[in-house]
C-alpha positions, -999 to 999 in steps of 0.1 A, spaced: 27 140 -214 60 141 -231 88 115 -228 108 140 -207 79 145 -184 75 107 -181 112 104 -171 106 131 -145 77 111 -131 99 80 -129 125 99 -110 100 116 -86 74 90 -79 90 56 -83 102 55 -47 68 65 -32 49 40 -54 74 13 -44 70 20 -7 32 20 -10 32 -14 -28 59 -29 -5 39 -20 26 9 -38 12 26 -69 -4 55 -72 20 75 -89 -7 103 -69 -25 103 -89 -57 66 -88 -62 65 -51 -53 92 -43 -79 71 -63 -105 40 -43 -96 59 -10 -99 74 -20 -132 40 -30 -145 26 3 -133 51 23 -152 46 2 -183 9 10 -181 17 46 -178 41 45 -208 14 28 -229 -9 57 -222 17 85 -221 -1 105 -247 -34 104 -229 -22 113 -194 -19 149 -182 14 155 -165 -2 173 -136 -23 142 -128 6 117 -133 11 111 -96 -25 103 -90 -26 80 -121 5 62 -109 -9 54 -75 -42 44 -89 -26 21 -114 -3 7 -88 -32 0 -65 -52 -18 -91 -21 -37 -103 -13 -47 -68 -49 -60 -62 -47 -80 -94 -14 -95 -82 -29 -104 -48 -60 -120 -65 -37 -140 -89 -15 -152 -60 -45 -163 -40 -56 -186 -68 -22 -203 -70 -10 -207 -35 5 -241 -30 6 -262 1 44 -257 5 39 -219 6 18 -221 37 36 -208 68 29 -222 102 31 -194 128 36 -206 163 22 -183 189 48 -168 211 46 -160 248 77 -138 246 73 -103 260 106 -93 244 106 -57 232 108 -56 194 110 -19 189 82 5 182 88 4 145 84 -34 143 53 -33 165 37 -6 143 46 -26 112 31 -57 127 0 -38 136 -4 -23 102 1 -57 86 -28 -72 106 -52 -47 91 -75 -59 63 -62 -51 29 -84 -21 21 -78 -5 55 -41 -9 52 -41 6 18 -61 37 28 -40 43 59 -8 40 40 -20 64 14 -31 89 40 -4 86 67 26 75 47 20 92 13 1 122 24 -29 120 1 -62 136 11 -95 117 14 -107 127 -21 -75 116 -38 -75 83 -19 -111 78 -31 -100 83 -67 -71 59 -63 -91 31 -46 -124 37 -63 -141 44 -30 -163 73 -20 -148 99 3 -170 88 32 -160 52 27 -123 62 28 -130 81 61 -147 51 76 -119 27 67 -93 51 80 -113 55 113 -117 17 117 -80 11 110 -69 37 135 -92 23 161 -78 -12 155 -42 2 157 -50 20 189 -65 -11 205 -37 -34 192 -8 -12 203 -25 0 234 -7 23 257 31 28 255 35 10 288 19 -22 274 42 -21 244 74 -20 265 
């Protein structure tokens, strides 16, 4: 890949990579750091990467960088960082977008990642498997389980409103 092709990749794919990471981490600053690290990794291997596979490389690198960041954060969580969530009996309508975001955030990490790659970014099962290191059948199972959870969590439209 040439420097010009690298710059094209930054322009075309940075927003998608950022959205993917942000949906998983739910922290703008950490997400920006992960995206920056991902593009640094790509720059370090710019001569080895084929331009036609750059998008796949970016999402794979972003996924692994994000997992590393999550693992690192879990090791260093302090007592002050713990949030105490009080259950709410409020039936107040939050809006479908907020309800869906909350439902997706309740998914286990791997299920959330594969659903976001499939439904938000439009990858096929094989590409998701390459990005996450899972087999195609594992990807299908995780997506199925995530969708079942989302369906049960959200329920019918009448229950949401």
